[in-house]
CHARMM internal coordinates of N, CA and C (Angstrom, degrees):
IC EDIT
DIST 1 N 1 CA 1.4858
DIST 1 CA 1 C 1.5436
ANGL 1 N 1 CA 1 C 108.41
DIST 1 C 2 N 1.2907
ANGL 1 CA 1 C 2 N 118.73
DIHE 1 N 1 CA 1 C 2 N 116.12
DIST 2 N 2 CA 1.4202
ANGL 1 C 2 N 2 CA 121.70
DIHE 1 CA 1 C 2 N 2 CA 176.59
DIST 2 CA 2 C 1.5003
ANGL 2 N 2 CA 2 C 109.57
DIHE 1 C 2 N 2 CA 2 C -100.05
DIST 2 C 3 N 1.3032
ANGL 2 CA 2 C 3 N 116.62
DIHE 2 N 2 CA 2 C 3 N 137.15
DIST 3 N 3 CA 1.4520
ANGL 2 C 3 N 3 CA 122.15
DIHE 2 CA 2 C 3 N 3 CA -179.32
DIST 3 CA 3 C 1.5475
ANGL 3 N 3 CA 3 C 107.54
DIHE 2 C 3 N 3 CA 3 C -81.37
DIST 3 C 4 N 1.3446
ANGL 3 CA 3 C 4 N 113.30
DIHE 3 N 3 CA 3 C 4 N 144.00
DIST 4 N 4 CA 1.4671
ANGL 3 C 4 N 4 CA 119.04
DIHE 3 CA 3 C 4 N 4 CA 174.62
DIST 4 CA 4 C 1.5378
ANGL 4 N 4 CA 4 C 105.82
DIHE 3 C 4 N 4 CA 4 C -74.60
DIST 4 C 5 N 1.3237
ANGL 4 CA 4 C 5 N 118.12
DIHE 4 N 4 CA 4 C 5 N 130.19
DIST 5 N 5 CA 1.4723
ANGL 4 C 5 N 5 CA 120.75
DIHE 4 CA 4 C 5 N 5 CA 179.66
DIST 5 CA 5 C 1.5476
ANGL 5 N 5 CA 5 C 111.48
DIHE 4 C 5 N 5 CA 5 C -60.32
DIST 5 C 6 N 1.2947
ANGL 5 CA 5 C 6 N 113.59
DIHE 5 N 5 CA 5 C 6 N 138.94
DIST 6 N 6 CA 1.4753
ANGL 5 C 6 N 6 CA 119.30
DIHE 5 CA 5 C 6 N 6 CA 175.54
DIST 6 CA 6 C 1.5108
ANGL 6 N 6 CA 6 C 107.58
DIHE 5 C 6 N 6 CA 6 C -82.87
DIST 6 C 7 N 1.3457
ANGL 6 CA 6 C 7 N 114.50
DIHE 6 N 6 CA 6 C 7 N 134.69
DIST 7 N 7 CA 1.4850
ANGL 6 C 7 N 7 CA 119.96
DIHE 6 CA 6 C 7 N 7 CA 176.61
DIST 7 CA 7 C 1.4976
ANGL 7 N 7 CA 7 C 110.31
DIHE 6 C 7 N 7 CA 7 C -97.07
DIST 7 C 8 N 1.3142
ANGL 7 CA 7 C 8 N 118.66
DIHE 7 N 7 CA 7 C 8 N 154.96
DIST 8 N 8 CA 1.4525
ANGL 7 C 8 N 8 CA 119.98
DIHE 7 CA 7 C 8 N 8 CA 174.91
DIST 8 CA 8 C 1.5772
ANGL 8 N 8 CA 8 C 112.82
DIHE 7 C 8 N 8 CA 8 C -55.39
DIST 8 C 9 N 1.3445
ANGL 8 CA 8 C 9 N 115.55
DIHE 8 N 8 CA 8 C 9 N -33.52
DIST 9 N 9 CA 1.4715
ANGL 8 C 9 N 9 CA 118.75
DIHE 8 CA 8 C 9 N 9 CA 178.46
DIST 9 CA 9 C 1.4761
ANGL 9 N 9 CA 9 C 112.38
DIHE 8 C 9 N 9 CA 9 C -65.09
DIST 9 C 10 N 1.3511
ANGL 9 CA 9 C 10 N 115.86
DIHE 9 N 9 CA 9 C 10 N -40.98
DIST 10 N 10 CA 1.4518
ANGL 9 C 10 N 10 CA 119.86
DIHE 9 CA 9 C 10 N 10 CA 178.42
DIST 10 CA 10 C 1.5546
ANGL 10 N 10 CA 10 C 111.27
DIHE 9 C 10 N 10 CA 10 C -66.55
DIST 10 C 11 N 1.2794
ANGL 10 CA 10 C 11 N 117.46
DIHE 10 N 10 CA 10 C 11 N -40.14
DIST 11 N 11 CA 1.4439
ANGL 10 C 11 N 11 CA 122.43
DIHE 10 CA 10 C 11 N 11 CA 176.82
DIST 11 CA 11 C 1.5329
ANGL 11 N 11 CA 11 C 110.98
DIHE 10 C 11 N 11 CA 11 C -61.99
DIST 11 C 12 N 1.3450
ANGL 11 CA 11 C 12 N 116.51
DIHE 11 N 11 CA 11 C 12 N -45.54
DIST 12 N 12 CA 1.4117
ANGL 11 C 12 N 12 CA 120.83
DIHE 11 CA 11 C 12 N 12 CA 178.79
DIST 12 CA 12 C 1.5526
ANGL 12 N 12 CA 12 C 112.91
DIHE 11 C 12 N 12 CA 12 C -62.58
DIST 12 C 13 N 1.3333
ANGL 12 CA 12 C 13 N 116.09
DIHE 12 N 12 CA 12 C 13 N -41.10
DIST 13 N 13 CA 1.4888
ANGL 12 C 13 N 13 CA 120.53
DIHE 12 CA 12 C 13 N 13 CA 178.31
DIST 13 CA 13 C 1.5367
ANGL 13 N 13 CA 13 C 109.72
DIHE 12 C 13 N 13 CA 13 C -65.15
DIST 13 C 14 N 1.3327
ANGL 13 CA 13 C 14 N 118.36
DIHE 13 N 13 CA 13 C 14 N -42.68
DIST 14 N 14 CA 1.4384
ANGL 13 C 14 N 14 CA 120.57
DIHE 13 CA 13 C 14 N 14 CA -178.35
DIST 14 CA 14 C 1.5512
ANGL 14 N 14 CA 14 C 109.01
DIHE 13 C 14 N 14 CA 14 C -64.91
DIST 14 C 15 N 1.3364
ANGL 14 CA 14 C 15 N 117.06
DIHE 14 N 14 CA 14 C 15 N -42.24
DIST 15 N 15 CA 1.4578
ANGL 14 C 15 N 15 CA 119.79
DIHE 14 CA 14 C 15 N 15 CA -178.55
DIST 15 CA 15 C 1.5095
ANGL 15 N 15 CA 15 C 110.24
DIHE 14 C 15 N 15 CA 15 C -66.53
DIST 15 C 16 N 1.3074
ANGL 15 CA 15 C 16 N 116.91
DIHE 15 N 15 CA 15 C 16 N -38.54
DIST 16 N 16 CA 1.4509
ANGL 15 C 16 N 16 CA 120.02
DIHE 15 CA 15 C 16 N 16 CA -177.50
DIST 16 CA 16 C 1.4926
ANGL 16 N 16 CA 16 C 113.94
DIHE 15 C 16 N 16 CA 16 C -75.96
DIST 16 C 17 N 1.3398
ANGL 16 CA 16 C 17 N 117.17
DIHE 16 N 16 CA 16 C 17 N -46.79
DIST 17 N 17 CA 1.4626
ANGL 16 C 17 N 17 CA 121.54
DIHE 16 CA 16 C 17 N 17 CA -177.69
DIST 17 CA 17 C 1.5501
ANGL 17 N 17 CA 17 C 114.77
DIHE 16 C 17 N 17 CA 17 C -76.42
DIST 17 C 18 N 1.3144
ANGL 17 CA 17 C 18 N 115.10
DIHE 17 N 17 CA 17 C 18 N -42.68
DIST 18 N 18 CA 1.4690
ANGL 17 C 18 N 18 CA 118.21
DIHE 17 CA 17 C 18 N 18 CA -176.04
DIST 18 CA 18 C 1.5009
ANGL 18 N 18 CA 18 C 113.56
DIHE 17 C 18 N 18 CA 18 C -86.37
DIST 18 C 19 N 1.3342
ANGL 18 CA 18 C 19 N 115.97
DIHE 18 N 18 CA 18 C 19 N -35.20
DIST 19 N 19 CA 1.4486
ANGL 18 C 19 N 19 CA 119.62
DIHE 18 CA 18 C 19 N 19 CA -174.00
DIST 19 CA 19 C 1.5375
ANGL 19 N 19 CA 19 C 113.04
DIHE 18 C 19 N 19 CA 19 C -108.53
DIST 19 C 20 N 1.3324
ANGL 19 CA 19 C 20 N 117.70
DIHE 19 N 19 CA 19 C 20 N -9.18
DIST 20 N 20 CA 1.4110
ANGL 19 C 20 N 20 CA 120.23
DIHE 19 CA 19 C 20 N 20 CA -176.71
DIST 20 CA 20 C 1.5378
ANGL 20 N 20 CA 20 C 111.42
DIHE 19 C 20 N 20 CA 20 C 64.18
DIST 20 C 21 N 1.3457
ANGL 20 CA 20 C 21 N 116.10
DIHE 20 N 20 CA 20 C 21 N 30.42
DIST 21 N 21 CA 1.4785
ANGL 20 C 21 N 21 CA 119.21
DIHE 20 CA 20 C 21 N 21 CA -174.61
DIST 21 CA 21 C 1.5208
ANGL 21 N 21 CA 21 C 108.55
DIHE 20 C 21 N 21 CA 21 C -128.96
DIST 21 C 22 N 1.2981
ANGL 21 CA 21 C 22 N 115.02
DIHE 21 N 21 CA 21 C 22 N 98.05
DIST 22 N 22 CA 1.5110
ANGL 21 C 22 N 22 CA 115.69
DIHE 21 CA 21 C 22 N 22 CA -179.18
DIST 22 CA 22 C 1.5299
ANGL 22 N 22 CA 22 C 110.06
DIHE 21 C 22 N 22 CA 22 C -70.41
DIST 22 C 23 N 1.3310
ANGL 22 CA 22 C 23 N 115.94
DIHE 22 N 22 CA 22 C 23 N 144.77
DIST 23 N 23 CA 1.4172
ANGL 22 C 23 N 23 CA 123.95
DIHE 22 CA 22 C 23 N 23 CA -178.66
DIST 23 CA 23 C 1.5286
ANGL 23 N 23 CA 23 C 112.39
DIHE 22 C 23 N 23 CA 23 C -111.74
DIST 23 C 24 N 1.2645
ANGL 23 CA 23 C 24 N 118.17
DIHE 23 N 23 CA 23 C 24 N 143.91
DIST 24 N 24 CA 1.4819
ANGL 23 C 24 N 24 CA 121.93
DIHE 23 CA 23 C 24 N 24 CA 170.29
DIST 24 CA 24 C 1.5146
ANGL 24 N 24 CA 24 C 109.01
DIHE 23 C 24 N 24 CA 24 C -64.91
DIST 24 C 25 N 1.3132
ANGL 24 CA 24 C 25 N 117.53
DIHE 24 N 24 CA 24 C 25 N 159.32
DIST 25 N 25 CA 1.4798
ANGL 24 C 25 N 25 CA 121.00
DIHE 24 CA 24 C 25 N 25 CA 178.86
DIST 25 CA 25 C 1.5549
ANGL 25 N 25 CA 25 C 108.48
DIHE 24 C 25 N 25 CA 25 C -62.03
DIST 25 C 26 N 1.2982
ANGL 25 CA 25 C 26 N 117.87
DIHE 25 N 25 CA 25 C 26 N -37.34
DIST 26 N 26 CA 1.4692
ANGL 25 C 26 N 26 CA 120.77
DIHE 25 CA 25 C 26 N 26 CA -179.02
DIST 26 CA 26 C 1.5302
ANGL 26 N 26 CA 26 C 108.91
DIHE 25 C 26 N 26 CA 26 C -67.16
DIST 26 C 27 N 1.2949
ANGL 26 CA 26 C 27 N 119.07
DIHE 26 N 26 CA 26 C 27 N -41.33
DIST 27 N 27 CA 1.4854
ANGL 26 C 27 N 27 CA 121.20
DIHE 26 CA 26 C 27 N 27 CA 179.00
DIST 27 CA 27 C 1.5034
ANGL 27 N 27 CA 27 C 110.02
DIHE 26 C 27 N 27 CA 27 C -66.62
DIST 27 C 28 N 1.3090
ANGL 27 CA 27 C 28 N 117.84
DIHE 27 N 27 CA 27 C 28 N -40.02
DIST 28 N 28 CA 1.4574
ANGL 27 C 28 N 28 CA 120.94
DIHE 27 CA 27 C 28 N 28 CA -179.16
DIST 28 CA 28 C 1.5032
ANGL 28 N 28 CA 28 C 110.07
DIHE 27 C 28 N 28 CA 28 C -67.03
DIST 28 C 29 N 1.3634
ANGL 28 CA 28 C 29 N 118.69
DIHE 28 N 28 CA 28 C 29 N -39.73
DIST 29 N 29 CA 1.4590
ANGL 28 C 29 N 29 CA 120.96
DIHE 28 CA 28 C 29 N 29 CA 175.88
DIST 29 CA 29 C 1.4763
ANGL 29 N 29 CA 29 C 113.95
DIHE 28 C 29 N 29 CA 29 C -65.30
DIST 29 C 30 N 1.3455
ANGL 29 CA 29 C 30 N 116.05
DIHE 29 N 29 CA 29 C 30 N -40.74
DIST 30 N 30 CA 1.4736
ANGL 29 C 30 N 30 CA 120.78
DIHE 29 CA 29 C 30 N 30 CA 178.99
DIST 30 CA 30 C 1.5189
ANGL 30 N 30 CA 30 C 111.80
DIHE 29 C 30 N 30 CA 30 C -66.06
DIST 30 C 31 N 1.3585
ANGL 30 CA 30 C 31 N 116.92
DIHE 30 N 30 CA 30 C 31 N -41.72
DIST 31 N 31 CA 1.4607
ANGL 30 C 31 N 31 CA 121.99
DIHE 30 CA 30 C 31 N 31 CA -179.61
DIST 31 CA 31 C 1.5442
ANGL 31 N 31 CA 31 C 109.28
DIHE 30 C 31 N 31 CA 31 C -65.94
DIST 31 C 32 N 1.3288
ANGL 31 CA 31 C 32 N 118.71
DIHE 31 N 31 CA 31 C 32 N -42.24
DIST 32 N 32 CA 1.4104
ANGL 31 C 32 N 32 CA 123.34
DIHE 31 CA 31 C 32 N 32 CA -177.89
DIST 32 CA 32 C 1.5760
ANGL 32 N 32 CA 32 C 108.32
DIHE 31 C 32 N 32 CA 32 C -65.19
DIST 32 C 33 N 1.2849
ANGL 32 CA 32 C 33 N 118.45
DIHE 32 N 32 CA 32 C 33 N -41.67
DIST 33 N 33 CA 1.4765
ANGL 32 C 33 N 33 CA 121.45
DIHE 32 CA 32 C 33 N 33 CA 177.70
DIST 33 CA 33 C 1.5274
ANGL 33 N 33 CA 33 C 110.99
DIHE 32 C 33 N 33 CA 33 C -63.58
DIST 33 C 34 N 1.3174
ANGL 33 CA 33 C 34 N 115.63
DIHE 33 N 33 CA 33 C 34 N -40.46
DIST 34 N 34 CA 1.4943
ANGL 33 C 34 N 34 CA 118.70
DIHE 33 CA 33 C 34 N 34 CA -179.78
DIST 34 CA 34 C 1.5090
ANGL 34 N 34 CA 34 C 111.42
DIHE 33 C 34 N 34 CA 34 C -68.27
DIST 34 C 35 N 1.3570
ANGL 34 CA 34 C 35 N 118.01
DIHE 34 N 34 CA 34 C 35 N -40.76
DIST 35 N 35 CA 1.4491
ANGL 34 C 35 N 35 CA 119.41
DIHE 34 CA 34 C 35 N 35 CA -178.65
DIST 35 CA 35 C 1.5173
ANGL 35 N 35 CA 35 C 108.84
DIHE 34 C 35 N 35 CA 35 C -71.65
DIST 35 C 36 N 1.3080
ANGL 35 CA 35 C 36 N 121.89
DIHE 35 N 35 CA 35 C 36 N -39.51
DIST 36 N 36 CA 1.4302
ANGL 35 C 36 N 36 CA 124.12
DIHE 35 CA 35 C 36 N 36 CA 177.05
DIST 36 CA 36 C 1.5253
ANGL 36 N 36 CA 36 C 112.50
DIHE 35 C 36 N 36 CA 36 C -61.86
DIST 36 C 37 N 1.3448
ANGL 36 CA 36 C 37 N 116.91
DIHE 36 N 36 CA 36 C 37 N -38.10
DIST 37 N 37 CA 1.4504
ANGL 36 C 37 N 37 CA 119.50
DIHE 36 CA 36 C 37 N 37 CA 177.26
DIST 37 CA 37 C 1.5695
ANGL 37 N 37 CA 37 C 111.10
DIHE 36 C 37 N 37 CA 37 C -68.04
DIST 37 C 38 N 1.3572
ANGL 37 CA 37 C 38 N 113.43
DIHE 37 N 37 CA 37 C 38 N -37.53
DIST 38 N 38 CA 1.4378
ANGL 37 C 38 N 38 CA 116.57
DIHE 37 CA 37 C 38 N 38 CA 178.74
DIST 38 CA 38 C 1.5337
ANGL 38 N 38 CA 38 C 112.50
DIHE 37 C 38 N 38 CA 38 C -66.92
DIST 38 C 39 N 1.2970
ANGL 38 CA 38 C 39 N 114.56
DIHE 38 N 38 CA 38 C 39 N -41.50
DIST 39 N 39 CA 1.4938
ANGL 38 C 39 N 39 CA 119.80
DIHE 38 CA 38 C 39 N 39 CA 176.85
DIST 39 CA 39 C 1.5232
ANGL 39 N 39 CA 39 C 111.75
DIHE 38 C 39 N 39 CA 39 C -61.16
DIST 39 C 40 N 1.3376
ANGL 39 CA 39 C 40 N 117.51
DIHE 39 N 39 CA 39 C 40 N -41.07
DIST 40 N 40 CA 1.4582
ANGL 39 C 40 N 40 CA 121.73
DIHE 39 CA 39 C 40 N 40 CA 172.63
DIST 40 CA 40 C 1.5101
ANGL 40 N 40 CA 40 C 113.85
DIHE 39 C 40 N 40 CA 40 C -58.40
DIST 40 C 41 N 1.3146
ANGL 40 CA 40 C 41 N 116.19
DIHE 40 N 40 CA 40 C 41 N -44.22
DIST 41 N 41 CA 1.4523
ANGL 40 C 41 N 41 CA 120.99
DIHE 40 CA 40 C 41 N 41 CA 178.48
DIST 41 CA 41 C 1.5700
ANGL 41 N 41 CA 41 C 111.00
DIHE 40 C 41 N 41 CA 41 C -64.35
DIST 41 C 42 N 1.3093
ANGL 41 CA 41 C 42 N 116.60
DIHE 41 N 41 CA 41 C 42 N -37.51
DIST 42 N 42 CA 1.4694
ANGL 41 C 42 N 42 CA 121.12
DIHE 41 CA 41 C 42 N 42 CA 177.72
DIST 42 CA 42 C 1.5136
ANGL 42 N 42 CA 42 C 112.68
DIHE 41 C 42 N 42 CA 42 C -64.48
DIST 42 C 43 N 1.3503
ANGL 42 CA 42 C 43 N 117.25
DIHE 42 N 42 CA 42 C 43 N -31.57
DIST 43 N 43 CA 1.4347
ANGL 42 C 43 N 43 CA 119.92
DIHE 42 CA 42 C 43 N 43 CA 177.17
DIST 43 CA 43 C 1.5287
ANGL 43 N 43 CA 43 C 111.95
DIHE 42 C 43 N 43 CA 43 C -61.85
DIST 43 C 44 N 1.3085
ANGL 43 CA 43 C 44 N 116.46
DIHE 43 N 43 CA 43 C 44 N -35.74
DIST 44 N 44 CA 1.4685
ANGL 43 C 44 N 44 CA 121.05
DIHE 43 CA 43 C 44 N 44 CA 177.00
DIST 44 CA 44 C 1.4924
ANGL 44 N 44 CA 44 C 112.73
DIHE 43 C 44 N 44 CA 44 C -61.32
DIST 44 C 45 N 1.3293
ANGL 44 CA 44 C 45 N 114.68
DIHE 44 N 44 CA 44 C 45 N -39.08
DIST 45 N 45 CA 1.4497
ANGL 44 C 45 N 45 CA 120.41
DIHE 44 CA 44 C 45 N 45 CA -179.83
DIST 45 CA 45 C 1.5499
ANGL 45 N 45 CA 45 C 109.47
DIHE 44 C 45 N 45 CA 45 C -69.13
DIST 45 C 46 N 1.3136
ANGL 45 CA 45 C 46 N 117.77
DIHE 45 N 45 CA 45 C 46 N -37.56
DIST 46 N 46 CA 1.4865
ANGL 45 C 46 N 46 CA 119.96
DIHE 45 CA 45 C 46 N 46 CA 179.93
DIST 46 CA 46 C 1.5285
ANGL 46 N 46 CA 46 C 111.64
DIHE 45 C 46 N 46 CA 46 C -64.29
DIST 46 C 47 N 1.3053
ANGL 46 CA 46 C 47 N 117.30
DIHE 46 N 46 CA 46 C 47 N -25.28
DIST 47 N 47 CA 1.4784
ANGL 46 C 47 N 47 CA 121.20
DIHE 46 CA 46 C 47 N 47 CA -179.07
DIST 47 CA 47 C 1.4580
ANGL 47 N 47 CA 47 C 114.25
DIHE 46 C 47 N 47 CA 47 C -84.16
DIST 47 C 48 N 1.3795
ANGL 47 CA 47 C 48 N 118.03
DIHE 47 N 47 CA 47 C 48 N -7.53
DIST 48 N 48 CA 1.5046
ANGL 47 C 48 N 48 CA 121.30
DIHE 47 CA 47 C 48 N 48 CA -176.81
DIST 48 CA 48 C 1.5460
ANGL 48 N 48 CA 48 C 107.94
DIHE 47 C 48 N 48 CA 48 C -75.14
DIST 48 C 49 N 1.3372
ANGL 48 CA 48 C 49 N 117.25
DIHE 48 N 48 CA 48 C 49 N 132.33
DIST 49 N 49 CA 1.4533
ANGL 48 C 49 N 49 CA 121.00
DIHE 48 CA 48 C 49 N 49 CA 178.22
DIST 49 CA 49 C 1.5168
ANGL 49 N 49 CA 49 C 112.97
DIHE 48 C 49 N 49 CA 49 C -77.83
DIST 49 C 50 N 1.3021
ANGL 49 CA 49 C 50 N 115.84
DIHE 49 N 49 CA 49 C 50 N 84.84
DIST 50 N 50 CA 1.4785
ANGL 49 C 50 N 50 CA 120.80
DIHE 49 CA 49 C 50 N 50 CA -174.34
DIST 50 CA 50 C 1.6006
ANGL 50 N 50 CA 50 C 110.59
DIHE 49 C 50 N 50 CA 50 C -92.36
DIST 50 C 51 N 1.2660
ANGL 50 CA 50 C 51 N 117.51
DIHE 50 N 50 CA 50 C 51 N -13.25
DIST 51 N 51 CA 1.4300
ANGL 50 C 51 N 51 CA 120.52
DIHE 50 CA 50 C 51 N 51 CA -178.82
DIST 51 CA 51 C 1.5372
ANGL 51 N 51 CA 51 C 110.20
DIHE 50 C 51 N 51 CA 51 C 60.03
DIST 51 C 52 N 1.3451
ANGL 51 CA 51 C 52 N 115.30
DIHE 51 N 51 CA 51 C 52 N -133.82
DIST 52 N 52 CA 1.4881
ANGL 51 C 52 N 52 CA 118.65
DIHE 51 CA 51 C 52 N 52 CA -179.23
DIST 52 CA 52 C 1.5359
ANGL 52 N 52 CA 52 C 113.36
DIHE 51 C 52 N 52 CA 52 C -94.41
DIST 52 C 53 N 1.3082
ANGL 52 CA 52 C 53 N 117.80
DIHE 52 N 52 CA 52 C 53 N 11.72
DIST 53 N 53 CA 1.4485
ANGL 52 C 53 N 53 CA 121.26
DIHE 52 CA 52 C 53 N 53 CA -177.95
DIST 53 CA 53 C 1.5291
ANGL 53 N 53 CA 53 C 108.11
DIHE 52 C 53 N 53 CA 53 C -70.69
DIST 53 C 54 N 1.3378
ANGL 53 CA 53 C 54 N 115.01
DIHE 53 N 53 CA 53 C 54 N 135.88
DIST 54 N 54 CA 1.4635
ANGL 53 C 54 N 54 CA 119.84
DIHE 53 CA 53 C 54 N 54 CA 174.43
DIST 54 CA 54 C 1.5378
ANGL 54 N 54 CA 54 C 109.29
DIHE 53 C 54 N 54 CA 54 C -83.57
DIST 54 C 55 N 1.3266
ANGL 54 CA 54 C 55 N 117.74
DIHE 54 N 54 CA 54 C 55 N 149.88
DIST 55 N 55 CA 1.4680
ANGL 54 C 55 N 55 CA 119.11
DIHE 54 CA 54 C 55 N 55 CA 178.84
DIST 55 CA 55 C 1.5123
ANGL 55 N 55 CA 55 C 109.94
DIHE 54 C 55 N 55 CA 55 C -68.93
DIST 55 C 56 N 1.3168
ANGL 55 CA 55 C 56 N 116.35
DIHE 55 N 55 CA 55 C 56 N 147.25
DIST 56 N 56 CA 1.4506
ANGL 55 C 56 N 56 CA 121.91
DIHE 55 CA 55 C 56 N 56 CA 176.11
DIST 56 CA 56 C 1.5219
ANGL 56 N 56 CA 56 C 109.54
DIHE 55 C 56 N 56 CA 56 C -69.87
DIST 56 C 57 N 1.3214
ANGL 56 CA 56 C 57 N 118.71
DIHE 56 N 56 CA 56 C 57 N 134.63
DIST 57 N 57 CA 1.4264
ANGL 56 C 57 N 57 CA 119.20
DIHE 56 CA 56 C 57 N 57 CA 177.68
DIST 57 CA 57 C 1.5568
ANGL 57 N 57 CA 57 C 111.64
DIHE 56 C 57 N 57 CA 57 C -106.98
DIST 57 C 58 N 1.3491
ANGL 57 CA 57 C 58 N 114.26
DIHE 57 N 57 CA 57 C 58 N -12.08
DIST 58 N 58 CA 1.4670
ANGL 57 C 58 N 58 CA 120.23
DIHE 57 CA 57 C 58 N 58 CA 174.98
DIST 58 CA 58 C 1.5218
ANGL 58 N 58 CA 58 C 108.64
DIHE 57 C 58 N 58 CA 58 C -143.54
DIST 58 C 59 N 1.3119
ANGL 58 CA 58 C 59 N 116.65
DIHE 58 N 58 CA 58 C 59 N 159.03
DIST 59 N 59 CA 1.4755
ANGL 58 C 59 N 59 CA 120.39
DIHE 58 CA 58 C 59 N 59 CA 177.70
DIST 59 CA 59 C 1.5154
ANGL 59 N 59 CA 59 C 105.76
DIHE 58 C 59 N 59 CA 59 C -121.67
DIST 59 C 60 N 1.3098
ANGL 59 CA 59 C 60 N 114.62
DIHE 59 N 59 CA 59 C 60 N 127.10
DIST 60 N 60 CA 1.4845
ANGL 59 C 60 N 60 CA 122.40
DIHE 59 CA 59 C 60 N 60 CA 174.20
DIST 60 CA 60 C 1.5636
ANGL 60 N 60 CA 60 C 109.14
DIHE 59 C 60 N 60 CA 60 C -112.93
DIST 60 C 61 N 1.3041
ANGL 60 CA 60 C 61 N 117.93
DIHE 60 N 60 CA 60 C 61 N 113.08
DIST 61 N 61 CA 1.4600
ANGL 60 C 61 N 61 CA 120.16
DIHE 60 CA 60 C 61 N 61 CA -177.83
DIST 61 CA 61 C 1.4995
ANGL 61 N 61 CA 61 C 110.12
DIHE 60 C 61 N 61 CA 61 C -64.46
DIST 61 C 62 N 1.3263
ANGL 61 CA 61 C 62 N 117.86
DIHE 61 N 61 CA 61 C 62 N -32.05
DIST 62 N 62 CA 1.4657
ANGL 61 C 62 N 62 CA 120.53
DIHE 61 CA 61 C 62 N 62 CA -176.50
DIST 62 CA 62 C 1.5457
ANGL 62 N 62 CA 62 C 104.75
DIHE 61 C 62 N 62 CA 62 C -133.39
DIST 62 C 63 N 1.3093
ANGL 62 CA 62 C 63 N 112.92
DIHE 62 N 62 CA 62 C 63 N 149.57
DIST 63 N 63 CA 1.5312
ANGL 62 C 63 N 63 CA 119.12
DIHE 62 CA 62 C 63 N 63 CA 176.50
DIST 63 CA 63 C 1.5038
ANGL 63 N 63 CA 63 C 111.50
DIHE 62 C 63 N 63 CA 63 C -52.94
DIST 63 C 64 N 1.2967
ANGL 63 CA 63 C 64 N 114.98
DIHE 63 N 63 CA 63 C 64 N 128.06
DIST 64 N 64 CA 1.4976
ANGL 63 C 64 N 64 CA 119.40
DIHE 63 CA 63 C 64 N 64 CA 175.83
DIST 64 CA 64 C 1.5248
ANGL 64 N 64 CA 64 C 112.80
DIHE 63 C 64 N 64 CA 64 C 89.92
DIST 64 C 65 N 1.2863
ANGL 64 CA 64 C 65 N 118.73
DIHE 64 N 64 CA 64 C 65 N -5.78
DIST 65 N 65 CA 1.4853
ANGL 64 C 65 N 65 CA 120.51
DIHE 64 CA 64 C 65 N 65 CA -179.14
DIST 65 CA 65 C 1.5427
ANGL 65 N 65 CA 65 C 108.29
DIHE 64 C 65 N 65 CA 65 C -86.28
DIST 65 C 66 N 1.3573
ANGL 65 CA 65 C 66 N 117.21
DIHE 65 N 65 CA 65 C 66 N 147.38
DIST 66 N 66 CA 1.4570
ANGL 65 C 66 N 66 CA 119.51
DIHE 65 CA 65 C 66 N 66 CA 178.73
DIST 66 CA 66 C 1.4874
ANGL 66 N 66 CA 66 C 109.18
DIHE 65 C 66 N 66 CA 66 C -70.34
END
COOR INIT
IC SEED 1 N 1 CA 1 C
IC BUILD
């Protein structure tokens, strides 16, 4: 499943309509680039053969540690 790239125009519309927060063109471009990079990174995780393993929600460096 490939994500549809976010455009600066879409980001600006979401910010304005949903949040009531207009963005500058530079901010909309930077946010779109960041979200598109994040979506690309998530695609790599989707391809990992994890089987039925649940994702770890915490990391314990030693047995019994929080």
